[in-house]
N, C-alpha and C positions, 0 to 999 in steps of 0.2 A: 172860521178859518180866515186868517189874515193873508195878505199878499206874500209875505216872506215864507210862511208855511206852505202856501201853494207853490211858490217857486222851488222850494226845497223838495217837495213831493214830485214835481214834474222833472226836476233835475236828476233825481235818483231813478226815474222810470227808464226802462230800456227803450220804450217807444212813447215819448211824451205826447206826440200828436194824437196817437190812438187813445191815450188816457184822456186827453181833453175832449175828444169826440165822444167817448163813453160818458164823461161827466155832463156834457151838453145834452146828448141824446135828442129827444124830441121835445125838450122843454121850451114852450113858447116864450116864457119870460126871459130865458137866456138868449134865445134868438132875437128877441126885441132889443135886449141890452147890446148885443153885438151890432145890430143895425144902428142904434144910437151912437155907439162908439165910432163906427165907420163915418157917420155924419159929423161927429165932433172932430175927427181927424182932418177933415177939410182937405183931402187930397194928399196928405203926407203919407210917407211909407209907414208901415207898422212900427219899424224901428225908431223912426223920427218921432212918431207920436208917443211911443212908450217912454223914450228918453225925455221928451217935453213934460209929460205927466209926472215922471219921477222927479224932475227938477222942481216942478211946481209944488210937489208934496214932500220936498226935502228927503227923498229916498236916496239910498246909497247908489250913485250912478255906476260905480264899478261893478257892484253885484248885478245890477240890471243889465249892464253890457255883457257880462259873463253869461247870464241867463239867456239873453237874446242870441248870443253866439252859439250856445249849446243847442238852442232850439232851431238854429238855422234861419233866424229872422233877420232879414237884411233891410 
């Protein structure tokens, strides 16, 4: 699954946060990845970090912004 498919799936969910928590579960690899992402963010807000990564990877900023807004990520 690529990031756009994931974003679409989460956007269509009535409770995206719960969906993410279910996907993560107790998976130690995902928890380790989240820790690595937090370290990479270097103190930036999740929104700032997501937009920075999107720009670096030539992803559509408008779609990322809309997704972040729907998820309530500030």
